[in-house]
C-alpha positions in Angstrom: -27.5 8.3 -58.2 -27.6 12.1 -59.2 -28.9 15.2 -57.4 -31.4 17.6 -59.6 -32.0 21.0 -58.3 -35.1 22.7 -60.0 -35.0 26.8 -60.4 -38.5 28.2 -61.5 -38.1 31.9 -62.7 -40.3 34.1 -63.4 -42.2 34.1 -67.0 -41.0 37.9 -67.9 -37.6 36.6 -67.9 -38.9 34.2 -71.2 -40.0 31.6 -69.0 -36.5 30.3 -68.9 -36.1 27.3 -66.2 -32.6 26.0 -65.4 -31.9 22.5 -64.4 -28.5 21.7 -63.0 -27.7 18.5 -63.2 -24.5 18.1 -60.1 -23.4 14.3 -59.8 -19.9 12.9 -59.4 -17.1 11.9 -60.6 -17.5 12.1 -64.4 -20.7 13.6 -64.5 -21.5 17.3 -66.2 -23.4 19.8 -65.4 -26.0 20.3 -67.8 -28.4 23.6 -68.4 -31.5 22.8 -70.2 -33.9 26.2 -71.2 -37.5 26.3 -71.6 -39.4 28.8 -73.5 -42.6 30.8 -72.8 -44.4 27.6 -73.6 -43.0 25.6 -71.5 -41.3 23.1 -73.3 -38.1 22.2 -72.7 -35.2 22.0 -74.9 -33.5 19.7 -75.2 -35.6 16.8 -74.2 -35.6 13.2 -75.0 -38.9 12.4 -77.0 -42.1 12.5 -75.4 -43.6 10.1 -74.1 -47.8 10.4 -74.4 -49.7 11.4 -71.6 -51.6 8.6 -70.1 -55.8 8.4 -70.7 -57.3 10.9 -68.9 -54.3 12.9 -68.1 -54.1 15.7 -70.6 -51.0 17.9 -70.8 -52.5 21.1 -71.2 -55.2 23.1 -69.7 -58.6 23.0 -71.0 -59.6 25.3 -73.6 -59.8 29.0 -72.9 -58.3 28.7 -69.6 -54.6 29.5 -69.0 -52.1 27.6 -67.2 -51.2 28.5 -63.8 -48.3 29.9 -63.5 -45.4 28.2 -61.0 -42.7 30.9 -60.8 -43.8 31.8 -57.0 -43.7 28.2 -55.9 -40.4 27.3 -53.9 -37.2 25.6 -55.8 -37.1 22.0 -55.3 -33.9 19.4 -54.7 -34.4 15.5 -55.3 -32.5 12.6 -55.9 -33.4 11.0 -59.4 -34.0 7.3 -59.3 -32.0 5.0 -61.9 -34.3 4.6 -64.7 -36.3 7.8 -64.9 -35.9 10.3 -67.9 -36.6 13.8 -67.4 -39.4 14.8 -69.6 -40.8 17.8 -71.6 -42.6 20.3 -69.3 -45.9 20.8 -69.9 -48.2 23.7 -68.8 -49.0 22.2 -65.3 -46.3 20.7 -64.4 -43.2 21.7 -62.4 -41.1 18.8 -62.6 -41.9 15.3 -65.4 -40.3 12.1 -65.8 -41.0 8.9 -68.0 -39.9 5.5 -67.4 -39.7 3.0 -70.2 -39.1 -0.9 -69.8 -39.7 -4.1 -72.2 -42.1 -2.0 -74.0 -43.6 -0.9 -70.8 -44.2 2.7 -69.9 -44.9 5.0 -66.9 -45.7 8.9 -66.3 -44.2 10.8 -62.9 -45.5 14.5 -62.5 -45.0 17.2 -59.9 -47.8 19.5 -60.1 -48.6 22.2 -57.0 -51.6 24.2 -56.8 -52.6 26.8 -54.4 -56.0 28.3 -54.0 -59.0 26.0 -55.6 -56.9 22.8 -55.1 -60.5 21.2 -54.3 -60.8 18.6 -51.3 -58.3 15.4 -51.2 -61.5 13.1 -51.4 -62.5 14.6 -54.7 -59.3 14.3 -56.2 -58.9 10.7 -55.2 -61.7 9.7 -56.2 -60.8 11.4 -60.1 -58.0 9.3 -59.8 -59.9 6.3 -59.4 -62.1 7.6 -61.8 -58.7 7.5 -64.2 -58.4 3.4 -63.3 -62.1 2.4 -63.8 -62.7 2.3 -59.6 -66.2 4.0 -58.7 -65.6 6.9 -55.9 -66.1 6.3 -52.1 -66.9 7.6 -49.7 -64.5 10.2 -47.4 -64.4 7.6 -44.5 -63.5 4.8 -46.6 -60.8 6.5 -48.6 -59.2 7.8 -45.3 -58.7 4.0 -44.7 -56.4 3.4 -47.8 -54.0 6.3 -47.4 -50.8 5.1 -46.9 -48.1 7.2 -45.0 -45.4 8.4 -46.6 -43.0 11.5 -46.4 -42.2 14.7 -49.2 -38.8 15.2 -47.3 -39.5 15.7 -43.8 -43.3 16.6 -44.1 -45.7 13.8 -43.9 -48.2 13.3 -46.5 -51.0 10.2 -48.1 -50.3 8.1 -50.6 -53.0 6.1 -52.8 -52.0 3.5 -54.7 -54.8 2.8 -56.9 -54.8 -0.3 -59.7 -57.5 -0.7 -62.3 -57.7 -0.6 -66.1 -57.3 2.1 -68.6 -60.2 3.4 -70.3 -60.7 2.4 -73.5 -57.7 -0.2 -73.8 -58.8 -2.0 -70.8 -55.2 -3.0 -70.3 -54.4 -3.4 -66.0 -53.3 0.1 -65.1 -51.9 1.6 -61.8 -51.7 5.0 -60.1 -49.8 6.4 -57.1 -50.9 9.3 -56.4 -49.6 11.8 -53.3 -51.1 14.6 -52.0 -49.1 17.1 -49.8 -50.2 20.3 -48.6 -47.7 22.9 -47.8 -48.2 26.5 -47.5 -51.7 27.1 -48.6 -50.3 25.0 -52.0 -51.5 21.2 -52.6 -48.7 19.5 -54.1 -49.5 16.6 -56.2 -47.0 13.9 -56.8 -48.3 11.2 -59.2 -47.0 8.0 -61.2 -49.2 6.8 -63.6 -48.7 3.9 -65.8 -48.7 0.0 -67.0 -49.6 -2.0 -63.6 -46.6 -4.0 -63.1 -44.1 -1.3 -64.1 -45.5 1.0 -61.4 -46.1 -1.5 -58.9 -41.9 -2.5 -59.5 -41.3 0.9 -59.1 -43.3 1.8 -56.4 -40.2 2.0 -53.9 -38.3 4.3 -56.3 -40.8 6.6 -56.1 -40.9 6.4 -52.1 -37.6 7.3 -52.3 -38.1 10.0 -54.6 -40.6 11.5 -52.4 -38.0 11.4 -49.6 -35.4 12.7 -51.1 -37.4 16.1 -52.0 -36.4 19.3 -50.1 -38.0 22.5 -50.6 -36.0 25.7 -51.1 -36.6 29.3 -50.9 -39.3 30.5 -53.3 -38.6 32.6 -56.4 -39.9 35.6 -57.2 -43.6 35.3 -57.6 -45.7 37.1 -60.5 -49.4 37.3 -61.1 -51.2 34.1 -61.2 -54.6 33.6 -62.1 -56.2 31.6 -59.5 -59.3 30.3 -61.6 -57.4 27.4 -62.5 -58.0 23.9 -61.7 -55.8 20.7 -62.9 -57.2 18.2 -65.5 -60.1 17.0 -64.8 -60.2 18.4 -61.6 -63.9 17.9 -60.2 -66.6 21.5 -60.3 -66.5 23.7 -57.3 -69.5 25.2 -57.0 -70.0 28.4 -57.4 -66.6 29.2 -59.0 -66.4 31.3 -62.3 -63.8 29.6 -64.3 -64.5 32.9 -66.9 -63.8 35.1 -64.0 -60.3 36.1 -63.5 -58.8 36.8 -60.2 -55.2 37.0 -59.3 -53.1 38.5 -57.5 -49.4 40.1 -57.6 -47.8 39.1 -54.1 -44.6 41.4 -54.4 -46.3 44.3 -55.7 -49.9 43.6 -53.3 -51.4 44.2 -55.7 -55.1 42.7 -56.2 -56.3 41.7 -60.0 -59.8 41.3 -60.6 -61.1 40.4 -64.0 -58.1 41.4 -65.8 -58.3 45.0 -63.8 -55.7 45.7 -61.4 -57.0 47.4 -58.3 -56.1 50.5 -56.8 -54.1 48.7 -53.8 -54.4 46.4 -51.1 -56.7 47.1 -48.3 -55.6 49.4 -45.5 -55.5 47.9 -42.1 -54.5 48.6 -38.4 -51.7 46.0 -38.1 -51.3 44.9 -34.4 -48.0 45.0 -32.0 -45.5 42.2 -32.5 -46.8 41.3 -35.9 -44.0 41.3 -38.9 -44.4 41.2 -42.7 -43.7 37.7 -43.9 -42.4 37.0 -47.4 -45.5 36.7 -49.5 -46.3 33.5 -51.8 -48.4 32.2 -54.1 -52.2 33.9 -53.9 -51.7 36.1 -50.5 -52.5 39.3 -50.3 -50.0 40.0 -46.7 -48.3 37.7 -44.8 -47.6 38.5 -41.1 -45.3 36.3 -38.9 -45.6 36.3 -35.0 -42.5 35.3 -32.9 -43.4 33.2 -29.2 -40.9 31.9 -26.8 -38.6 29.4 -27.5 -38.9 29.4 -31.4 -42.4 29.0 -31.4 -44.3 30.9 -34.2 -48.0 31.9 -35.7 -48.5 33.6 -39.1 -51.5 35.7 -40.8 -52.1 34.9 -44.3 -54.6 37.1 -46.2 -55.9 36.5 -49.7 -59.0 36.7 -51.8 -60.8 35.0 -54.4 -63.8 36.5 -56.7 -67.4 35.2 -55.8 -68.1 33.2 -52.7 -64.0 31.9 -53.3 -65.7 28.4 -54.0 -68.3 27.8 -51.3 -67.5 28.2 -47.4 -67.8 24.4 -46.7 -64.9 23.6 -49.0 -62.7 26.0 -47.9 -62.9 25.7 -44.4 -62.6 21.6 -45.1 -59.6 22.9 -46.7 -58.5 24.5 -43.3 -59.2 21.7 -41.3 -56.8 19.2 -43.8 -53.7 21.2 -43.0 -54.5 20.6 -39.4 -55.2 16.5 -40.0 -59.2 16.9 -39.2 -62.1 14.9 -41.1 -64.1 17.4 -43.3 -67.1 19.3 -41.3 -70.5 18.3 -42.4 -72.6 21.2 -43.8 -74.9 21.3 -41.2 -71.6 22.3 -39.3 -71.9 25.5 -40.2 -74.9 26.6 -39.0 -73.0 26.8 -35.7 -70.3 29.2 -37.2 -70.3 32.8 -35.3 -70.6 35.9 -37.1 -68.1 38.7 -36.6 -69.4 42.7 -37.8 -66.1 43.8 -40.0 -66.6 46.7 -42.7 -70.4 46.7 -43.6 -70.6 42.8 -44.0 -70.7 39.1 -41.6 -67.3 37.2 -41.3 -67.6 33.9 -40.1 -65.2 32.8 -37.4 -64.0 29.7 -37.8 -61.8 27.7 -34.6 -60.2 24.1 -34.6 -56.9 22.6 -33.1 -55.1 19.7 -34.4 -51.9 18.9 -35.8 -49.8 21.2 -38.4 -49.3 18.8 -41.7 -46.2 20.6 -42.0 -44.6 19.9 -39.0 -46.4 17.3 -37.6 -46.9 19.4 -34.3 -49.7 20.7 -32.4 -51.0 24.0 -33.9 -54.5 26.0 -33.6 -56.4 27.8 -36.5 -58.8 30.8 -36.3 -59.8 31.8 -39.7 -62.4 34.9 -41.2 -63.9 34.7 -44.1 -66.0 37.8 -45.0 -67.8 38.1 -48.4 -67.9 41.8 -49.8 -68.1 43.4 -53.2 -68.2 40.3 -54.9 -65.3 38.7 -53.6 -64.1 36.6 -50.2 -61.7 37.5 -48.1 -59.7 34.7 -46.2 -57.9 35.9 -43.1 -55.9 32.6 -41.7 -54.1 32.8 -38.3 -52.3 29.6 -37.5 -49.6 28.1 -35.8 -48.1 27.4 -32.2 -51.4 27.1 -29.8 -50.8 29.7 -27.1 -49.6 32.3 -29.8 -52.9 31.8 -31.7 -55.1 32.1 -28.2 -53.5 34.9 -27.2 -53.7 36.6 -30.8 -57.6 35.6 -31.6 -59.1 39.2 -30.8 -55.8 41.0 -32.2 -56.7 39.0 -35.6 -60.7 39.7 -35.3 -59.8 43.5 -34.8 -57.4 43.8 -37.5 -59.9 42.2 -39.7 -62.7 45.0 -38.4 -60.0 47.6 -39.1 -59.5 47.3 -42.5 -60.8 49.3 -45.8 -61.6 48.2 -48.8 -60.4 50.8 -51.7 -62.4 48.6 -54.2 -65.4 47.5 -52.1 -68.8 48.1 -54.0 
């Protein structure tokens, strides 16, 4: 077996991608480079993407920038061949056996990743299966691990559109640090079924390293065939430059991030993709909570999808539209912020956790403030979070 380490560097460095193959015995270290088009060289001849799986973004949309994502380390199963990367993929592999093929992709997507049921039903449509209600989909989920993190696997068997040939999808969704990671194997039904143990072992072998330097990222991007999110304008750019704490709206850089009064005990944390600010709050015996601040254009995709995205991070079932009427409103910066509170199990750690969030529409944007972590810390810091949001002054509000 070989250990692969995948490093992602910022596009300013000409999109260089290093794939170091560290083996044992007589294996040598191999270095691959990719230009700004994200096409690796050298690479074996690429396999054709399966039906309904375009390898590039739709016309008129730029590919999302994954340069701020963490490095990945994993064990590559025998028989899997590295493929040229496409615009959407952080890793890509092909499997060929007796004339049959399967495709493996790893795609991280922050911000507007859509709900898990919507994505699973999208996959079902790709193998000719009808959509199911959320409760029915939950019954289909198999529990697996991506590294040490719990995730759901969906095994979907059907037929390929057009050809009618038997096709199978193994799809896994992992929520980690406000990013949805999609691990997917698609191809000939028998081959995918045979490769399922190898796919599960591949997932288990994955570990996440420190994030590479982040750069400007267009939040308007969605994966191919992604279900539309109501109220989101894909024609409006809304990007973040985390290292510079700079907001980019419609291609124009705003003066700076908001100014606010930071509560005592909040320490600035390392920014990830899509975050304007991050603070870490430490408690006793290693307990922690974190405050994430982000912004999206317009209504940010709608209040309900974002509330349910947060609920997913704590392993909770989606909230119905009627449930929004029970959420209290807080005065903040001349507007009304919706206060959201719930408890559950952190999908990243498997430990009990609590979340307090405020969603503030203001000046043609929606601001998201999320405090999540150890239940005791979150309960203690709830009032501090509200005061923090109320203290914010937005330089570009209009």
